[in-house]
N, C-alpha and C positions, 0 to 999 in steps of 0.2 A: 503494499499498500502507499503510495508515495506520501512525500508531506504535505502537511496542509500548507497553502498560502500564506492567509490572515491568521497567522499566530499572534500571541500575544504580544508579544514585544513588535512585531511589523507591524498589529496594527496602530499601538501607539506609536511610531513612529510615524504612519502615515496621517493620524489625525494629527501628530503636533508641526507636519509639515504642511498641513495644510491651514493651520491656521497661521502658520509664521509667514508662508508664503501670501497670504492673503494680508498679514500687516502691511507686508513689505512693499507691498504693488497701492496699496492705497496708502502710504506714507509714500514712497515716490512720488504719485500721480499728484498728490497734495502739495509737496515741498515744488515739484517744476509748475503749476502751474500760478502758485506762492513768488517765487523768483521770476515770473512771465509778468506777473502783476507791477511787483518792485521797481523792474529793469525795464521792461518793454522788449528784453530780448532774449531768444530760445537759446541764442550763442553761449550767455552765458552759463546757464545750466548745463548745457550741454561739454561746455569746457572744466565746469565745476567735477560732473560725470568722470570725463576722459582720468583727469589727474588723481578722482578717487580711485582708480581702478586699478594703480601703480600698485599700489602695496600687496592688494591680492593677488596681484601676479609675480611681486618680489617676493610675499610671505608665505604663499602658497605649498612649498618645498617643506617649507619649515613646521606647517599644518601639517601637514602629511606625516612627519617625523612624530608631532606628539601624538597625532591619532595612532600609530605603532608601537608607543611606549606608554601613553595614560589608558586611563580609564576611559571609554569612549562614551559611555553614558553620562560619565561624570563630567567631559568635556562638552556635550550636547549642552545640558541644564545650565553648565554655568557661562555658555557664551550665549546663548538665549535670554539670561537672566542680564546680563551684560547688555546685550544689546537691548531689551527692556531698559532698563534704568538710564542709557547712554541716550533713548530718545526723550525719557523723561527730564530728564538735565535740561536738554536742549529745550524743549518745550518749555521750561519753568523761566532760562534764563534768555528763551530769543523774547526779543524788542523790536521796535521800529528801526533803531538807529545800528543795529549790530545783526541784523535778519541775515544777514549773507553771509557775515562771518560764519555763526553759529552754524547756516544750513552745510556749509562748506566744510566745517570740522566735524559734524556729526556723518555726514556721508564718509569721511575718510575715514574714522572710527569704526561704521559698519563693514565699512572695506575691509581693514585690519579684521574685524573678528571674521568676517565672511571666509577670510584666506584659511581660517583655521576649522570654521564650520564644516564647508562643503566637502575637502576630504576626511570628513569626522565620518558622515552623515554617511558617503559613497561607501566608505569602508565598511560600516554598520549592515548593509544588504546583506553581504556574501558571509557575514557573521550570523546573520540570525537565518537566512537563506540557504538553500542546497542545488546543484544542479539547475534544471528548469526553470525551476520558479524564480532563482535571479532575475533572469531576463523577465518574466513576469511581472516579478518587484519592481526592478525598474522601470517599466512599462506602466504599473500604476501610481508612482510618484511622478513621473513623468504627466500622466494624465492628470493629477490633482495639482501641479504646478500650469497646467495648460486652462483648468478650468478656474482657476483663483486668476489666470491672468485675461481670463474671459469675462467675469464676476469683477471681480474687485475695482479695476478702472471704471466703471458704471457706478458703483455701488460709492467708490472714494470720491468721484466728482459730484454726485448728487448730497454727498455728506460735507464736500469741503463747501457749494456753494452754499449748503442752508446754514453751516454754524462757522465756519472759516480753519484755520491752517490749526490751530492747538488741540480742537478738539479731536480733528482727523489723527495728532500725534499723540493722542491721550488713549484715543480707539487701540492704534497699532501696539502702542504697551500695553494694552490689556492682551493683546492676540500675542504679543513676543514673551508673557508671561506664563496664559496656560498652555502655549508649547514647554515651556520647561517645567509645567508642573505634568504633562504627560510623560517626558522624558524622564521624571522622578521615577517610574514605575516600572522601566524598561528593565530588565537582567540579562545583564551580559557577562561571559565570563571573562575575566579579566586574565590578557598573556603577558606579567611583566619580563624584562628582559633586561639584565643586567649590564654596565659599561665598565670599563677602567677608564681611569683619567678623567678630564674636565671635560664642559658640558662642549665647548666647541669641538673638543677631538670627538665626543658622540656625535656632533652634529655633521661630521667630517666625515666620520666612519659610516655613517646611517645613506648620508647624499652619495658617496663611493659605492657601498653595494647595490642599492637602488640603480643609479647607474650603468653597473655592470651586469646587475640582470637584465634590462633592458636591450642593453647593447648588444652583450656577450651571452648569456644564459638563453634570452628567450627575445630575439631582435624582430619577429612575428610581433610583438606586443607594441614595439616600437613603430611599424609601420603602419599596424592596424591604428598607433596615436595619429600617426602623421596624415593618412587617409582621412580620419575625422577631422582636422583641423583643415586638409586642404577642402573639402567639401564644407564645411563652416565658413572658409572664406568667401567660397561662389556663393553660396546660400546667404551669408548676412550683408552682401556688399548689394545683390542684385534686391535683399527685402527691404531693409533697412534703409539704402541708397535709390535704390531703384523705384521703388516702387510709389512712395510719395511723387519722385520726381515723373514718371509716367504718368501717373493718375491728374496728381493739379496742374503741374508745370506743361508737360507734352498736349495730356489731352486736354486741358483747361478745365476740368472738371472739379466740381466743388468737396468742400471737406465730409461731405457727409457720405461721398462716393469713396473715400478715402479711409474713413470709419468703417465701410462696411466689408472693402477689403482686408482691412486687419482683422475684423472677426473674422472674415471666411478663412483668415490667416491662424488663426487661433483654434478655430474646428477642426480643421485640418492637421493640425499637431495635437489634438485629440484621438482623431481618427485613427492616427497614424499611430498613435499610441495604443488603440484596440486592439489596430490590424496585428501590432506587436506582441501581443501579449494572446492572439488567435494564432499566431503563426510559430508558433516556441513550441518546439519538436517537429516543426514540418518544415522550417525555414532553415536549412543545412549552412553554416560557415560559407561553404564554395558559392552558394546563390548570392551572398552580402554584394556580390561584384556588379550583379545585374539592377539590386535596389541602388547602387549608388549610380550607376549608369542610367536608370530611370530618370534622377536629379536633373541629368543634363537634358534627359529628352524632354522633359517637361518645361522647361527653357526658354528651346525652340520655337516653339509655337507663339511664345510672346514675341519673339522677335522677325516670326514670318510674316505675322498680321500687318507689321508695316509698311512691307512690299507691296501690297494690295489696296486700292481706294476704297476704303470702308469706312462706317461711322464712326464715333468717339467711344458712343454706346457699346458696338460689335468689339472693336478692339477692348474696350475697359473689361469686357466678358471672357472673352479670349486671356486675354494677361490673370485675369482671377482666377480661370480658371486654371493656367498653366503655374500658377504660383500653388495654389492648392494643393495639386499635385505634386510638386517638387518638396512643398513644405511638410507631407505628410510622408514621403519618401525619406527625406533627410531623419525627420523623427525613427521612422523605422532603423532605417541604417545605425544613427549615434545608437538607439536601445541596444541593438543587438551587438554591436563593436565594444560599446563601454562594459556591456555583462560578460562578453568573451574575455576581455582581458582582467575583470574580477575575478571569472573561474580558475584561468590560469595563473592570478598569482600569488603567491604565499600571505599567510594573514600577516605576517611580520612585514610586509613589505607594501601591503594593501594601501596604506593611508598613503604612502610616498607617491606610489602611480596614479592612485587618483589626482593625487594633487598634480601632479606633470601632466596630467590630461586634461584637467580643468586651465592650469597653466597657460598651457599649447594653443586648446581652443578660445581660449578669450585673448591671445594676443592676435590670432588669426583673424577676429572679429576686426578692431580698428585699422587693422592693416587691409583688410576686406572694402571696408566703408571707406578709407582715403581713397586706395584705387578708382573701386566705380563711380566714387564723386569725381575724379579725376573725368573717368572714360564716357561717366553722363555728360559732364559740362563739354568735353572736346566734341562729342558726337550726338550736340544737341537735336541735330536735325537728322539725325542718321541710326537712331537707337538700335536697329537692326544689327548694325557692326559691332554691335556692343553684345546683344543678348544670344546672336545665333554662335559666335564662334565661342562664347562662354558654354554653351549648352553642348558643342560639339569636344569640347576640351574634358569636358566633365565626363560625360560619354565615352571617352576614348579611354581617359585614364580610368573609370571605372571597368573598360573592357579586357584593359591591359593587365587590370589585377585579377582576374577571372584566376590564373594559375596559386598565383599566393593565397589566393582562399579556400580556392580547395585543399590548397596542401595543410592547410589549417584542418580539415576536414579528419585527414590521416594520422592526426596527433590525439 
């Protein structure tokens, strides 16, 4: 008889993630709206967010080391409690004259805490589950994140418009503390590892061990990690930069069409997560290359539609349909790729490897945004020269990776 998916531990983790993600999304929405109202510039908030991602990228490996050496349950409880307290302090000290500084500091603090929490949560899943349930578990967590992303902005926007920033911040504090409460009841076995010397030598040794593991012992994990980052580079560049540019600037449609497209992508992520759960045990590693190629196939029609005379609404429908398929495919690919990494990494290294995965994919996102920002500006009147080659490149790389993924099935 197979292991039950929704064990006590995993159920508590999912409930905690739902509360934490909801609080995080409504908080960031309210902060962005407040900064926009105060400064009149979306670029200011975008700049603060960009700076705030730097600590996450730099500190993620350290967070991975902590996740592999300390009690993961206690780490999650402490981090969510600290997150709630940080938001509470920011709300108390926030005033008109210091708002931008306080918000900037808060986002940096949240980024630092996130660097430690992300690898810890991802390391907990293979500790709680085993076999194909790891894929299903990652799919469930992804669904929770997608549903929160779909619902939280709507409710957060209504709440912000009705009561203002501080009440939204207090609501997010409650969400983070509820998460910490759920995590208090998680029971995980703690695997302590002794070390000799000082903390710096421990960090150096752990870092060396993890790098040696993914470069020498299991280079297939490194290749999977790079393919995941590669796919994120294209998808994030096309969606985060290309979608608003295509809808608002190229097609000249208003904000409600862009909002509808964003909602469609959130639904696509949910559908992709559900599909990943249903495909567990059926979609083997050898066929992941076709999922990667499908990402590229879905991008191509969004460019082809600009080669023929058609109305803005028809082009909008084709773009949304193509991006919907792309988003669903990247969701499936990411869930299976991350699950494969988790399944093949020893427990003593899982936190560090998950930290590398998060850091590399996080680096790919801003690079993709910058590259596609330049490309769409350069080919403003011929966007098909951006979209069609992008789709072809992703498709070709996916097909070229067929042999690599088939070898994974043999291991």
